[in-house]
C-alpha positions in Angstrom: 28.5 -10.7 -19.5 30.5 -13.6 -21.0 28.7 -16.5 -22.6 27.7 -19.3 -20.2 28.2 -16.8 -17.4 27.2 -18.9 -14.5 27.5 -17.0 -11.2 28.5 -13.7 -12.8 27.5 -10.6 -10.9 25.3 -9.0 -13.5 23.8 -5.6 -12.6 20.0 -5.4 -12.3 18.4 -4.5 -15.5 15.2 -3.3 -13.8 17.0 -0.6 -11.9 17.5 1.5 -15.0 13.8 2.3 -15.1 13.4 2.6 -11.3 16.3 5.1 -11.1 14.9 7.1 -13.9 11.5 7.4 -12.1 9.9 5.2 -14.8 8.7 2.4 -12.5 5.1 1.4 -12.7 4.1 1.0 -9.1 0.4 1.0 -8.1 -0.1 4.8 -7.9 1.8 5.2 -11.2 -0.8 3.1 -13.0 -4.1 4.2 -11.6 -6.7 4.7 -14.3 -7.5 8.3 -15.3 -10.4 9.6 -13.3 -10.4 6.8 -10.8 -12.6 7.4 -7.8 -10.7 7.3 -4.4 -11.6 5.1 -1.5 -11.0 5.5 2.2 -11.6 2.8 4.9 -13.3 3.7 8.2 -11.6 1.5 10.8 -12.5 0.4 14.3 -11.2 2.7 17.0 -11.4 0.1 19.7 -10.2 -3.5 20.1 -13.4 -5.1 21.2 -16.9 -3.8 21.1 -20.5 -4.5 20.1 -21.8 -2.1 17.4 -24.9 -0.3 18.5 -25.2 2.1 15.6 -23.6 2.6 12.2 -25.2 5.6 10.5 -23.7 6.5 7.1 -26.5 8.9 6.0 -24.5 12.1 6.3 -21.5 10.5 4.6 -23.6 9.4 1.6 -24.8 12.9 1.1 -21.4 14.6 1.4 -19.8 16.4 -1.5 -18.3 14.1 -4.1 -19.3 10.8 -2.5 -20.4 8.1 -4.9 -20.8 5.2 -2.5 -20.6 4.1 1.1 -20.3 0.4 1.7 -21.0 -1.3 5.0 -21.0 -4.9 6.1 -24.8 -4.9 5.9 -24.6 -3.7 2.3 -22.3 -6.6 1.4 -24.6 -9.1 3.0 -27.5 -7.6 1.1 -25.5 -8.1 -2.1 -25.0 -11.7 -1.3 -21.4 -11.4 -0.2 -21.6 -13.7 2.8 -18.7 -16.0 2.4 -16.0 -16.4 5.1 -12.7 -15.0 4.1 -10.3 -17.8 3.2 -8.2 -19.4 5.9 -6.3 -22.7 6.1 -7.3 -24.7 9.2 -5.2 -27.3 11.0 -6.2 -30.5 12.6 -5.9 -30.5 16.4 -4.0 -33.1 18.5 -7.3 -34.9 19.2 -8.3 -35.1 15.6 -10.9 -32.3 15.6 -10.6 -29.3 13.3 -9.3 -26.0 14.5 -11.7 -23.2 15.3 -13.2 -21.4 12.2 -14.8 -18.1 13.3 -16.4 -16.1 10.6 -14.3 -13.2 9.3 -16.4 -10.8 7.3 -15.1 -8.4 4.6 -16.4 -5.4 6.6 -17.2 -5.7 10.3 -20.8 -6.6 11.2 -22.2 -6.3 14.7 -18.9 -6.8 16.5 -15.5 -5.1 16.4 -12.5 -7.3 17.3 -9.3 -5.3 16.8 -8.2 -1.7 16.4 -8.0 -1.0 12.7 -10.7 -3.6 11.6 -12.4 -2.4 8.4 -15.9 -1.1 9.1 -17.0 0.8 6.0 -15.6 1.9 2.6 -16.2 5.5 1.4 -15.8 6.2 -2.3 -15.7 9.8 -3.6 -14.4 11.8 -6.5 -11.3 12.8 -4.6 -9.3 11.5 -1.7 -10.0 14.5 0.5 -13.7 14.2 -0.1 -13.6 10.6 0.9 -11.6 11.4 4.0 -14.1 14.2 5.0 -17.1 11.9 4.4 -15.6 9.1 6.5 -15.4 11.5 9.5 -19.2 12.0 9.1 -20.0 8.4 9.8 -21.6 7.8 13.2 -20.2 4.7 14.8 -21.5 3.9 18.3 -20.6 0.8 20.2 -20.7 -0.8 23.6 -17.2 -1.7 24.9 -16.4 -5.3 25.6 -13.6 -6.7 27.7 -10.3 -6.8 25.8 -7.9 -9.7 25.6 -4.3 -9.0 24.7 -2.2 -11.4 26.8 -0.8 -14.5 25.1 -2.4 -17.2 27.2 -5.4 -19.6 27.1 -8.6 -18.2 28.6 -9.8 -14.6 29.2 -12.7 -12.8 27.7 -14.2 -14.7 24.8 -13.6 -13.2 21.4 -15.3 -15.9 19.3 -18.0 -18.2 20.6 -16.6 -21.0 18.4 -13.2 -20.8 20.1 -13.6 -21.6 23.9 -10.8 -20.2 26.0 -9.7 -18.3 22.8 -7.8 -21.4 21.7 -7.6 -21.3 17.9 -5.9 -24.7 17.6 -4.0 -27.2 19.6 -1.5 -29.0 17.3 1.5 -31.3 17.7 4.2 -33.0 15.7 6.5 -35.8 16.7 6.6 -38.8 19.0 5.9 -37.6 22.5 6.6 -40.9 24.2 9.9 -41.4 22.5 10.9 -37.9 23.3 10.0 -38.3 27.0 12.0 -41.5 27.1 15.0 -39.6 25.6 14.7 -37.0 28.4 14.5 -39.7 31.0 17.8 -41.2 30.0 19.6 -37.9 29.3 22.8 -37.0 31.1 21.9 -33.3 31.0 18.8 -31.3 30.2 18.8 -27.6 29.3 15.5 -25.7 29.5 14.7 -22.2 28.4 11.7 -19.9 27.7 12.2 -17.8 24.6 10.0 -14.9 23.5 9.7 -13.9 19.8 8.5 -10.3 19.5 5.9 -9.2 17.1 7.1 -7.0 14.2 5.4 -4.9 11.5 6.5 -5.7 7.9 6.7 -2.1 6.8 7.2 -2.6 3.1 8.5 0.4 1.3 5.3 0.6 -0.8 2.2 0.2 1.3 -0.7 -2.1 0.2 -3.2 -0.8 -2.3 -5.4 -1.7 -5.2 -7.8 -0.5 -7.9 -10.7 -2.2 -9.5 -12.6 -1.5 -12.7 -15.1 -3.2 -15.0 -13.8 -4.1 -18.5 -17.1 -4.6 -20.1 -18.7 -7.4 -18.1 -15.4 -8.6 -16.6 -13.9 -7.4 -13.3 -10.3 -6.3 -13.4 -8.4 -5.8 -10.1 -4.9 -4.5 -9.9 -3.1 -4.7 -6.5 0.3 -4.6 -4.9 0.8 -8.3 -4.3 2.9 -11.5 -4.8 0.8 -13.5 -7.2 -2.4 -13.2 -9.2 -4.0 -16.7 -9.4 -5.0 -17.3 -5.8 -6.4 -13.8 -5.5 -8.3 -14.2 -8.8 -9.9 -17.4 -7.4 -10.8 -15.6 -4.1 -12.4 -12.6 -5.9 -14.5 -15.1 -7.9 -15.5 -17.1 -4.8 -16.3 -14.2 -2.5 -18.1 -12.1 -5.2 -20.0 -15.0 -6.7 -18.4 -14.7 -10.1 -16.9 -17.2 -12.6 -13.1 -17.2 -12.6 -13.2 -16.4 -16.3 -14.9 -13.2 -15.5 -12.1 -12.0 -13.2 -8.7 -10.6 -14.3 -6.1 -9.8 -11.7 -2.9 -7.9 -12.4 0.1 -6.8 -10.4 2.3 -3.8 -11.3 5.8 -3.1 -9.9 5.8 -3.9 -6.2 7.8 -2.1 -3.6 8.4 -5.0 -1.2 6.2 -7.9 -0.2 7.9 -10.0 2.5 5.1 -12.6 2.4 2.7 -9.9 3.9 1.3 -9.1 0.4 0.7 -12.7 -0.5 -2.9 -13.1 0.7 -6.3 -11.5 0.2 -7.3 -8.5 2.3 -10.8 -7.1 3.0 -10.1 -3.8 1.3 -9.5 -5.5 -2.0 -12.8 -7.2 -2.0 -14.7 -4.1 -0.9 -13.1 -2.0 -3.6 -13.9 -4.6 -6.2 -17.6 -4.6 -5.1 -17.6 -0.8 -5.3 -16.3 -0.9 -8.8 -18.9 -3.4 -9.8 -21.7 -1.3 -8.4 -20.5 2.1 -9.8 -19.1 0.9 -13.1 -16.2 3.2 -12.6 -12.6 2.6 -11.5 -12.1 2.7 -7.7 -8.7 3.0 -6.1 -7.5 2.6 -2.5 -4.0 3.0 -1.2 -3.1 2.5 2.4 -1.5 5.2 4.4 1.5 4.3 6.6 -0.3 4.5 9.9 -3.2 2.5 8.4 -0.8 -0.1 7.2 0.7 -0.5 10.7 -2.8 -1.2 12.0 -4.1 -3.5 9.3 -1.3 -5.3 7.6 -0.6 -8.9 8.6 2.2 -8.8 11.2 4.8 -11.3 12.2 6.0 -13.5 15.1 4.4 -13.0 18.6 5.4 -16.3 20.2 6.4 -17.6 23.6 8.1 -21.0 23.6 9.2 -23.2 26.4 11.9 -25.5 25.0 14.2 -28.2 26.3 17.2 -30.0 24.9 18.3 -33.4 26.2 22.1 -34.4 25.9 23.9 -37.6 26.4 27.3 -37.8 28.2 29.1 -37.0 25.0 27.1 -33.7 24.5 25.1 -35.1 21.7 21.4 -34.0 21.5 19.1 -37.0 22.0 15.8 -35.2 22.5 14.1 -31.8 21.7 10.8 -30.7 23.2 9.0 -27.4 22.5 5.7 -26.0 23.7 4.7 -22.8 21.8 1.9 -20.3 22.3 1.4 -18.2 19.2 -0.8 -15.1 18.8 -3.1 -15.3 15.7 -4.7 -12.0 16.4 -8.4 -11.5 16.1 -9.1 -13.9 13.2 -7.7 -16.7 11.2 -5.8 -15.0 8.4 -5.3 -16.7 5.1 -2.2 -18.7 6.2 -2.2 -17.8 9.9 -2.5 -21.2 11.4 -0.3 -23.1 9.0 2.4 -20.5 9.1 2.5 -20.7 12.8 2.9 -24.5 12.9 4.0 -26.4 9.8 6.4 -23.8 8.6 7.5 -23.0 12.1 8.4 -26.7 12.6 9.5 -27.6 9.1 13.1 -27.1 10.0 12.8 -27.1 13.8 15.3 -29.9 14.1 17.8 -27.6 12.3 21.1 -29.0 11.1 21.5 -31.3 14.0 21.3 -35.1 14.1 18.3 -35.5 16.5 15.3 -37.7 15.9 13.3 -37.7 19.2 11.4 -34.5 18.9 8.0 -33.3 20.0 6.5 -30.0 19.2 3.3 -28.7 20.7 1.8 -25.4 19.4 -1.3 -23.7 20.6 -2.8 -20.8 18.7 -4.5 -18.0 20.7 -6.9 -15.4 19.6 -6.4 -11.9 20.9 -7.9 -8.5 20.2 -5.0 -7.5 17.9 -4.2 -7.5 14.2 -3.8 -10.9 12.8 -0.3 -12.5 12.4 1.0 -14.9 9.8 4.6 -15.3 11.0 5.6 -13.5 7.9 8.7 -11.5 7.0 10.7 -14.6 6.9 7.8 -17.1 6.7 8.3 -19.1 9.8 11.9 -20.2 9.6 13.3 -17.4 11.7 11.2 -18.4 14.7 12.3 -22.0 14.4 16.0 -21.3 14.0 16.0 -18.4 16.5 14.6 -20.8 19.2 16.9 -23.6 18.5 20.1 -21.5 18.1 19.3 -19.6 21.3 19.0 -23.0 23.0 22.3 -24.2 21.5 24.0 -21.1 22.8 22.5 -21.6 26.3 23.4 -25.3 26.2 27.0 -24.6 25.4 27.3 -22.4 28.5 25.4 -24.9 30.7 27.6 -27.8 29.5 30.8 -25.8 29.5 31.4 -26.5 25.9 32.6 -24.1 23.1 29.4 -23.1 21.2 31.1 -23.7 17.9 32.3 -27.1 18.9 28.9 -28.1 20.3 27.4 -27.4 16.9 30.1 -29.5 15.1 29.5 -32.4 17.5 25.8 -32.4 16.6 25.8 -31.6 12.9 24.4 -34.0 10.4 27.5 -35.4 8.8 28.0 -35.3 5.0 27.8 -39.1 4.7 24.4 -39.1 6.4 22.7 -37.4 3.5 20.0 -37.8 2.3 18.8 -37.3 5.9 15.2 -37.5 7.1 14.7 -35.0 9.9 12.3 -35.5 12.8 9.8 -33.2 11.2 9.5 -35.4 8.1 11.6 -33.3 5.7 14.4 -35.1 3.8 17.5 -32.9 3.5 19.3 -33.8 0.2 22.8 -32.6 0.8 24.9 -30.5 3.1 28.4 -30.0 4.6 27.6 -27.9 7.6 31.0 -28.2 9.3 32.8 -26.9 6.2 30.5 -23.9 6.1 30.9 -23.2 9.8 34.6 -23.5 9.6 34.7 -21.0 6.8 32.6 -18.6 8.9 35.1 -19.0 11.8 37.9 -18.1 9.5 36.2 -15.2 7.7 34.9 -13.6 10.9 38.4 -13.8 12.4 37.3 -15.9 15.4 41.0 -16.2 16.3 41.3 -12.5 16.8 38.2 -12.0 18.9 39.9 -12.2 22.3 42.2 -9.3 21.3 39.2 -7.2 20.1 37.4 -8.0 23.3 40.3 -6.9 25.4 40.6 -3.6 23.5 36.9 -2.9 24.1 37.2 -3.6 27.8 40.2 -1.2 28.0 37.9 1.4 26.5 35.1 0.7 29.1 32.9 -1.3 26.6 31.6 -4.9 26.6 32.2 -7.0 23.4 30.4 -10.1 22.5 30.3 -12.6 19.6 27.3 -14.7 18.6 26.8 -17.3 16.0 23.8 -19.0 14.4 23.7 -21.9 12.0 20.4 -22.0 10.1 18.7 -24.2 7.5 15.5 -23.4 5.6 13.6 -24.9 2.8 12.0 -23.5 -0.4 8.3 -23.6 0.0 5.1 -23.2 -1.9 4.1 -25.0 -5.1 7.0 -27.0 -6.5 5.5 -26.7 -10.0 5.8 -23.7 -12.2 5.3 -22.8 -15.9 7.1 -20.6 -18.4 6.4 -19.4 -21.9 8.8 -17.9 -24.5 7.3 -15.8 -27.3 9.1 -14.4 -30.3 7.7 -11.0 -31.2 7.5 -9.4 -34.6 9.9 -6.6 -33.7 12.6 -9.2 -32.9 12.3 -9.0 -29.1 11.6 -12.1 -27.0 9.2 -12.3 -24.1 9.5 -14.8 -21.2 6.2 -15.2 -19.3 6.7 -16.4 -15.7 4.4 -17.5 -12.9 6.3 -15.8 -10.1 6.1 -12.2 -9.1 9.0 -9.8 -8.3 8.6 -7.6 -5.2 12.0 -6.1 -5.7 14.3 -9.1 -5.6 15.7 -8.7 -9.2 13.7 -11.5 -10.9 13.9 -9.8 -14.3 17.7 -9.8 -14.2 17.8 -13.4 -13.0 15.4 -14.7 -15.6 16.9 -12.8 -18.5 20.4 -13.9 -17.6 19.3 -17.5 -17.3 17.3 -17.6 -20.5 20.1 -15.9 -22.4 22.7 -18.3 -21.0 20.6 -21.3 -22.0 19.6 -20.2 -25.5 22.1 -17.6 -26.7 19.3 -15.0 -27.1 20.9 -11.6 -26.5 19.9 -10.4 -23.1 18.9 -7.0 -24.4 16.2 -8.6 -26.5 14.5 -10.3 -23.6 11.7 -8.9 -21.5 9.9 -10.5 -18.6 6.1 -10.7 -18.4 4.6 -11.4 -15.0 1.5 -10.6 -12.9 -1.4 -10.9 -15.3 -3.9 -13.8 -14.9 -5.1 -13.2 -18.5 -1.7 -13.5 -20.1 -0.3 -16.3 -17.9 -2.5 -19.3 -17.4 -1.2 -20.5 -14.1 1.5 -19.7 -11.6 2.5 -20.1 -8.0 3.5 -16.5 -7.2 6.4 -15.5 -5.0 7.0 -16.6 -1.5 9.1 -19.0 0.6 12.3 -18.5 -1.5 10.8 -20.5 -4.3 10.9 -18.2 -7.2 14.3 -18.5 -9.0 14.6 -22.3 -8.3 11.2 -23.3 -9.5 11.0 -20.7 -12.3 14.5 -21.7 -13.7 13.4 -25.3 -13.7 10.3 -24.4 -15.8 12.5 -22.3 -18.1 14.8 -25.3 -18.7 11.7 -27.4 -19.6 10.5 -24.6 -22.0 13.9 -24.5 -23.7 13.7 -28.2 -24.3 10.3 -27.9 -25.8 11.4 -25.0 -28.0 14.5 -26.8 -29.3 12.5 -30.0 -30.0 9.9 -27.9 -31.9 12.4 -26.1 -34.1 14.5 -29.3 -34.8 12.3 -30.8 -37.5 11.6 -27.4 -39.1 15.3 -26.6 -39.4 16.1 -30.2 -40.5 14.0 -29.6 -43.5 15.8 -26.3 -44.2 19.2 -28.0 -43.8 18.3 -31.1 -45.7 19.2 -33.4 -42.9 17.4 -35.8 -40.6 15.7 -34.3 -37.6 17.8 -36.4 -35.2 21.0 -34.9 -36.7 20.0 -31.4 -35.6 21.7 -30.3 -32.4 21.6 -27.1 -30.3 24.6 -25.9 -28.4 22.8 -23.3 -26.2 23.5 -20.8 -28.9 23.1 -22.1 -32.5 21.5 -25.1 -34.3 24.0 -27.3 -36.2 23.9 -30.5 -38.2 26.7 -32.5 -40.0 26.7 -31.7 -43.7 25.0 -28.3 -43.4 26.7 -24.9 -43.2 23.5 -23.4 -41.7 24.0 -22.4 -38.0 20.9 -20.3 -37.1 20.4 -18.9 -33.7 17.0 -19.2 -32.0 16.2 -15.6 -33.0 17.1 -16.3 -36.6 15.2 -19.5 -36.6 12.1 -17.7 -35.3 12.3 -15.1 -38.0 12.6 -17.8 -40.6 9.5 -19.4 -39.2 7.6 -16.1 -39.2 8.4 -15.6 -42.9 7.2 -19.1 -43.7 4.0 -18.5 -41.8 4.8 -21.0 -39.0 3.1 -19.2 -36.2 3.2 -22.4 -34.2 7.0 -22.0 -33.8 6.7 -18.4 -32.4 5.5 -19.4 -28.9 6.6 -22.3 -26.7 5.6 -23.2 -23.1 6.1 -25.9 -20.6 5.4 -26.7 -17.0 7.8 -28.6 -14.7 7.7 -29.8 -11.1 10.7 -30.0 -8.8 11.3 -33.6 -7.6 12.0 -32.3 -4.0 12.8 -29.3 -1.9 16.2 -27.8 -1.6 17.6 -26.6 1.7 19.8 -23.5 1.8 21.8 -23.2 4.9 24.7 -21.2 6.4 26.4 -19.6 9.3 26.0 -16.0 10.6 28.5 -14.4 13.0 27.7 -11.1 14.7 30.1 -9.1 16.9 28.7 -6.3 19.1 30.0 -3.7 21.4 27.9 -2.5 24.4 28.2 0.7 26.3 27.4 -0.4 29.9 26.6 3.2 31.0 23.9 3.7 28.4 23.0 0.2 27.1 23.7 1.4 23.5 24.6 -1.6 21.3 26.9 -1.1 18.3 26.8 -3.9 15.7 30.5 -3.8 14.9 31.1 -6.8 12.6 28.9 -9.1 10.7 29.9 -12.2 8.6 27.7 -14.5 6.6 28.8 -17.7 4.9 26.0 -19.4 3.0 25.5 -22.6 1.1 23.0 -21.6 -1.7 24.2 -24.2 -4.1 24.9 -22.9 -7.6 24.0 -19.3 -8.1 22.8 -17.5 -11.2 23.9 -14.1 -10.0 25.9 -13.7 -6.7 25.2 -10.0 -6.7 21.4 -10.6 -6.4 22.0 -13.2 -3.7 24.2 -10.9 -1.7 21.6 -8.2 -2.0 19.0 -10.5 -0.7 21.2 -11.5 2.3 22.0 -7.9 3.1 18.3 -7.0 3.2 17.5 -10.1 5.3 20.2 -9.3 7.8 18.8 -5.8 8.2 15.4 -7.3 8.9 16.7 -9.8 11.4 19.0 -7.3 13.2 16.1 -4.8 13.3 13.9 -7.3 15.2 16.7 -8.3 17.5 17.8 -4.8 18.5 15.0 -2.4 18.0 11.7 -3.4 16.3 8.8 -4.2 18.5 5.0 -3.9 18.3 3.4 -2.6 21.5 -0.2 -2.6 22.5 -1.7 -1.2 25.7 -4.1 -3.3 27.8 -7.0 -2.0 25.8 -5.5 -3.2 22.5 -4.5 0.2 21.2 -1.4 0.1 19.1 1.2 2.3 20.7 3.8 1.8 18.0 1.7 3.0 15.1 4.2 5.4 13.5 7.9 5.7 12.8 8.0 8.1 15.7 7.4 5.1 17.9 8.5 2.1 15.8 12.2 1.8 15.2 13.5 0.5 11.9 17.2 -0.1 11.2 19.0 2.6 9.2 22.3 2.4 7.4 24.2 3.8 10.4 22.9 0.9 12.5 24.7 -1.7 10.4 28.3 -2.5 9.6 29.5 -3.6 6.2 28.2 -7.2 5.9 30.8 -9.7 4.7 29.1 -12.2 2.5 30.6 -15.3 0.8 29.4 -18.8 -0.2 30.5 -22.4 0.2 28.4 -24.1 -2.4 27.2 -27.7 -2.0 25.0 -28.1 -5.1 21.5 -29.4 -4.5 20.4 -32.7 -5.9 16.8 -31.6 -5.8 16.8 -29.7 -9.1 18.9 -29.9 -12.3 20.6 -26.6 -11.7 21.9 -27.5 -8.2 20.3 -24.3 -6.8 19.0 -23.5 -3.4 16.7 -20.6 -2.5 18.1 -17.6 -0.7 15.3 -15.1 -0.3 14.9 -15.3 3.4 18.4 -16.6 4.4 19.5 -13.3 5.9 16.6 -13.0 8.3 16.7 -16.6 9.3 20.2 -16.4 10.7 20.4 -12.7 11.9 18.0 -12.8 14.9 19.7 -15.5 16.9 23.3 -14.6 16.2 22.7 -10.9 17.1 20.9 -11.8 20.3 23.6 -14.4 21.2 26.2 -11.8 20.6 24.6 -9.3 23.0 24.2 -12.0 25.7 27.9 -12.9 25.3 28.8 -9.3 25.8 26.7 -9.0 29.0 27.7 -12.3 30.4 30.7 -11.0 32.3 28.3 -8.6 34.1 26.1 -11.4 35.4 23.3 -11.2 32.8 22.1 -14.8 32.1 19.1 -14.3 29.8 18.0 -11.8 27.2 15.0 -11.4 24.9 14.4 -9.4 21.8 14.3 -6.5 21.2 17.5 -5.5 22.9 16.9 -1.7 22.9 19.4 0.5 24.8 16.8 0.9 27.7 16.2 -2.8 28.0 19.9 -3.6 27.8 20.7 -1.0 30.5 18.0 -2.4 32.7 19.4 -5.9 32.3 22.8 -4.6 33.5 21.3 -2.8 36.4 19.2 -5.8 37.5 22.3 -8.0 37.3 24.4 -5.5 39.3 21.8 -5.5 42.1 
């Protein structure tokens, strides 16, 4: 890597240990002799417990402990699991049903944790769990996404979790009244399972009088506080760590019941206790994503400009309020709902519904895909309804460069953007001009070809503040402590590159320290595409603190005034002195002089505003009308991520995100029967995209540097997913349009696509 290597494609340093099998994932770091735990889960979606007899299990070989909900209550663990509650349209608070760690007298979804069995070995724990006698009286099950039905929680009449709205309803109605044309559409957004490569898991142990919990997660400070609150402990008595993590996707951000039960078991037994989810168990119990139905309308004036946007959404929260369930389904869903278009009269109404299914958080993309999917499906439909080219309809309605900073109808202020430039680049790089010839060739071969586009915008989310600490070690190495948490994105490479670039410290001397609440005082964790932007901002502040601290020390060494000492991102210099020490050399001098105060430096910084990555996705599909099989033939992405630290990492994030979005659009789908049983609970029944399902993804950027941070960066972690769902679906509809198909919904499996063609034919 050259010095000052901004935007150089540096290979991931962490991959060396992963490829050698030297990664430290959860099961790699379990304490020697750890007891193993198994969770007994509800076999039904809704029932009243009549008997829970664990006597035989407690007496089984190797069993050390069996915990039930009653045991936790007896231990004083009575707090409701954390959930963020919204304020309803009428000013009341949303429903707040009690969610216990382990189920009490009622079961509310298949897979709900009922008991924890701890034994010397995993097989012993499994055998003992099968000895538990769980009897119950079946209750009526609710799985449909509508208000009403059998009551799940007494505190939520008609199963309505919340009734929330944003925008000016009267102004929006007035815009629709004066509109030249109104386009209406109902759009479904199918539920998907996150399916991270590494399933969830944890272990807990007592370190003298302190509780230590290690889990596969996305941040340590929120969970530390939750362990303390739920278990009645002081925060100082709880340590939380996170090892290497094989995928998070937002799903591993929050607290789960299993972690708390395992922690309590370790406290009681004074021995390490470990629990690792099996894949089928994960499909039942992990937080899932989406599950929405939206009725939306766009109002246009005579010049095809959008003057009003109205949305009513029903979202499925599952059986309980999960940690972020309500806020993820509304505020994040609507944060960019106005998209990249110049429209102010907007009204969004969202109702959350409880059902007897696993909870949803709108994760694996954190809410933005739902918003953009809905709007870009609407724009595609509007173009057809208005008889306008879909590319041109977007250009007509884009926020123009001279309108920035632009305050959107949802309250967000976009700092910069040049959406037409990015869209035009996507048209060129996807060879829009050659599409008609490719379509004709497909038709000659008996196939249907379609092209779809999507223009997305998202915002970095979470805490805008972050801290960083740089420590010079005795062996000459340098540690950078960060408050974010890598789940596979390549954070170590990004942070090492950035720190080396700013300080001249050789990259091979730098190591990244993350995921330990004892070693790092505070941090915001990873989620919402915040990590690199907020962490780099904190690192800049730390470099400033470090340089300022060394300046007077080196001034004395150089025999010059402090103000004469400068740092050129590699060495310190001063007029009249021939000393040019690097930071590493300055730290070694300080160590020899006993200046321990110069060996560690830290700072905390807050971004002044959010940044807004945006971009255009273009998908081209070919459909076999005889079988409904869809081939994704071409895929082009042009993103505006602002300035990049490492384009290779950004491209990798986009490729993974596109695979996620395409997976949901064309194959992934959670299916329950009318009794709430999960029918797609294994990879035999739940399709995930494979390499053969995707073409080579053409990725490029058109940078418009952000003004919201000193580096001009914009987050990119979810950008692939946000654009992929709508453009893939729009492409399929475009392919089927000539056969009379006028509406499609995800997932567009071969069977569903074939049925659409048959229905249109008849």
